[in-house]
C-alpha positions in Angstrom: 0.0 0.0 0.0 1.3 3.4 -1.0 0.6 6.8 0.6 1.5 9.5 -1.8 3.3 12.8 -1.0 0.2 14.7 -2.2 -1.6 13.5 0.9 0.0 15.5 3.6 -0.6 17.8 6.6 1.3 20.7 8.2 -0.1 20.5 11.7 -0.9 17.6 14.1 -4.4 17.5 15.3 -7.0 14.8 16.2 -9.3 16.8 13.9 -7.4 15.7 10.8 -9.3 12.9 9.0 -7.3 9.9 8.0 -6.5 9.7 4.3 -6.5 5.9 4.3 -7.4 3.1 6.6 -4.6 0.5 7.0 -5.1 -3.1 8.2 -3.0 -4.2 11.2 0.2 -5.8 10.0 0.0 -4.3 6.5 3.3 -2.9 5.1 2.8 0.8 4.0 5.1 2.9 1.9 5.0 6.7 2.6 6.2 9.0 -0.2 7.3 12.3 1.3 8.2 15.9 0.3 11.3 17.7 1.5 11.1 20.1 4.4 10.2 22.9 1.9 7.4 20.9 0.2 9.6 20.8 -2.9 9.2 24.6 -3.4 12.9 25.1 -4.0 13.4 23.9 -7.5 16.8 25.5 -8.4 19.4 27.7 -6.8 17.8 30.9 -8.1 14.8 30.3 -5.8 14.2 33.2 -3.5 13.0 33.3 0.1 10.0 35.5 -0.7 8.7 32.8 -3.1 8.6 30.2 -0.3 5.2 29.7 1.4 6.3 29.3 5.0 2.9 27.9 5.8 3.8 24.9 3.6 7.1 23.9 5.3 7.7 20.6 7.2 4.9 18.5 5.7 4.0 15.2 7.1 2.5 12.5 4.8 -0.7 11.1 6.1 -2.4 10.6 8.5 -3.5 7.0 8.3 -5.9 5.1 10.5 -4.9 1.7 11.7 -7.9 -0.7 11.7 -9.1 -1.8 15.1 -6.9 0.8 16.9 -8.7 2.5 19.8 -8.0 5.8 21.5 -5.2 5.3 24.0 -3.8 2.2 22.3 0.0 2.0 21.8 1.0 1.0 18.3 4.2 -0.7 17.4 5.6 0.4 14.1 8.6 -1.2 12.3 10.5 1.0 9.9 11.7 -1.4 7.2 13.7 1.1 5.2 14.2 4.8 4.4 15.0 5.4 0.7 16.5 8.7 -0.3 15.6 10.7 -3.4 18.3 11.5 -5.9 18.4 15.2 -4.9 18.4 17.1 -1.7 18.2 20.8 -0.9 19.9 23.0 1.7 18.9 26.6 2.5 20.0 29.3 4.8 18.4 32.7 5.5 19.1 35.6 7.9 17.6 34.9 11.3 16.6 31.3 10.5 18.3 28.1 11.7 21.8 27.4 13.0 23.5 29.7 10.5 20.9 32.5 10.5 23.2 34.9 12.3 26.1 34.3 9.9 24.4 35.0 6.6 23.1 38.2 5.1 20.8 36.8 2.3 18.8 33.7 1.4 20.8 31.0 -0.4 19.8 27.6 -1.5 21.8 24.7 -2.9 20.6 21.6 -4.7 22.8 18.5 -4.1 22.9 15.1 -5.7 22.4 12.1 -3.5 24.1 8.9 -4.5 24.8 5.7 -2.6 23.6 7.2 0.7 26.0 10.2 0.3 25.2 13.9 -0.3 27.5 15.4 -2.9 28.0 18.9 -1.6 30.7 19.7 -4.1 32.6 17.2 -6.2 35.2 16.8 -3.5 32.9 17.0 -0.5 30.8 14.0 0.0 28.9 13.4 3.3 27.3 10.2 4.4 23.5 10.6 5.0 22.1 10.0 8.4 18.6 8.6 7.6 16.0 9.6 10.2 12.4 10.6 10.6 11.3 14.0 11.6 
């Protein structure tokens, strides 16, 4: 079963309706967007064009059949597969480097064999995690 990246939310609330019902024990693949909802498409993208209400999307939610309020659910993450491209962005006043930059800058980077290619001679191994 696949949950597409077009099915996403930007807040967590019990008021969100599940986009799909999933049987207990069923393997589900979640397709996700990047932290900017794929709004940065090239290195000429500008900060004023980014909809900040559309950052940090979460794919879903799904309902697990037979789950009741208060139940604890055990989830096994089988794998995390990376896209072939990633994005990095800095802006004044935002994030760890926000006090060290004077303008918005973005960088698109290739991802190969679980490594980010920052520049041809700088490769960094990816730490796969969920946020």
